[in-house]
N, C-alpha and C positions, 0 to 999 in steps of 0.2 A: 321573934319570927327567925328562923334560920335563912342564912343566904345560900344554903345548898340547894341545887336545883333537884325538883322531885323527879325520880328516875324509876324506870321498871326494868327489872333483869339486869341486862349488860349495859347500863347506861342510856337506854332508850328514855327519851322525854316522856313524862306521864301525860303530857297534853295530849288530847284527842286529835288526831290527824296529822301527827308529826310523820315525817319522812324516816322510816326506820326499816331494818331488816328483820324478818322472822325466821327462825330456825324451827321447823316443825319435826319433832321427834316423837314417832309413833310408839305406842305401848308395845306392839309386837315387834320383837328384836329382828325378825325377818324382813321388815319393811324398810325401805330407804328414808334417809333423812333428807328433808327439802330446805333449801335456803331460798328465801323469796324476798325481793325488794318490793316494799310497800311505799309506794309514794305519797301516801297520806292525802291531804287536801289538794295537792298538785295534781293528783291522779285524776283522770277522765277529763282534763282540760288541755287543750292546744295539742292534742295527739298524743299525750302522755297516758300510758295505761294505768289502771288503778294499781295493779301490781305486776311484777314479772318474776317467773321462776328463774333463778340464776344457776343453781347446783342442785343436783341430785346424786346423793353419795350412799353407795351401798353401806349397810350397817357396820361391817368390819373397818371400812374405810373411815366412817365417822368416828369410831371407837379409837382409832389410831391418831387422830387429829384433835379430838375434843379436850383432852387434859391440857395439852400445851395452850390452845386457844384460851381456855378458861383461865389459866394462871397468868398469861400475858395481858389478857384484858383485865382481870382483876387487879393486876399490878398498876396498870395505867389509871383505872377507875379510882384506886385507892390514893394515887398520887394527885389525882384531880379533886380529892375529897368527895367522892361519889360512892354510894353503897356498891358493895361487891355482890356477886351472884354465883350461881352454879347451873349447869345444864339439868333440865327436867323433862319428864315426858310432856307432851303437848307443844304449846306454843311458847318460844323464848324470844323475847324482843331483845333487838341489839341495836345500839347507836348507830347512826348511818354510815359514820367513818370506820367504826370498828366492824361493821357488816361488810364493808368493801374489802378491808384487810382479810376478814374471814373467807370472802370469795377467793381472793388470791391464793390463800393457803388450800382451799377446797379444790380449786381447779389444778393446781400442782399435784394434788394427791388423788384425784379422781380416776385416773388410770394407772397409778403407781402399784407396784407390788407391796405387799405387807413389809418386806424386808427394807424398802426404800422409804417408807413412811417416817422412820426416826430422823433420817438425813433430811427430808423435806422439812420436817417440822423444826428442826435445829437451825436450818438456813433461813427459814420464815421468821423464827424468833430472832435472829440476829439482825434482821431489817429493823431499822428504827425509824419512825416517822419524824418528820421535821417537829420541831419543838411547838411551833405555832399551831398545828393540827391538834394537838390534845387539848387545847382550849374549847374546842367545839363539843366535847364529850358531856352528854347530858344537858346541853344548851339548846 
């Protein structure tokens, strides 16, 4: 039996009811991409909602940040010995900590011009999380 945690998409725990982020990518390229925080079992208890829409990105903005997010996340997942992934149409599940980082990138990019997106992405990629935070991926 493997000691690697079972994960889905970008390091999200395969366990039902886990606290994750969902990136909803519609098939229609004219539709926006939604990033939603899903509280899992904690949702609907003690005033916590089931889920919260965190960011709505126009498709060109998403296209400008998706590749750098995928590369950075996959590098971290690989280092944690967790399966890597790619963005696909529909629901993409993202580890809770990586989802928070994706929101930081998306919030910086949501009102930026297309010309500024590469600068925002490179500055975001230069941010390095505390070494102890990567232990939570897939856990």
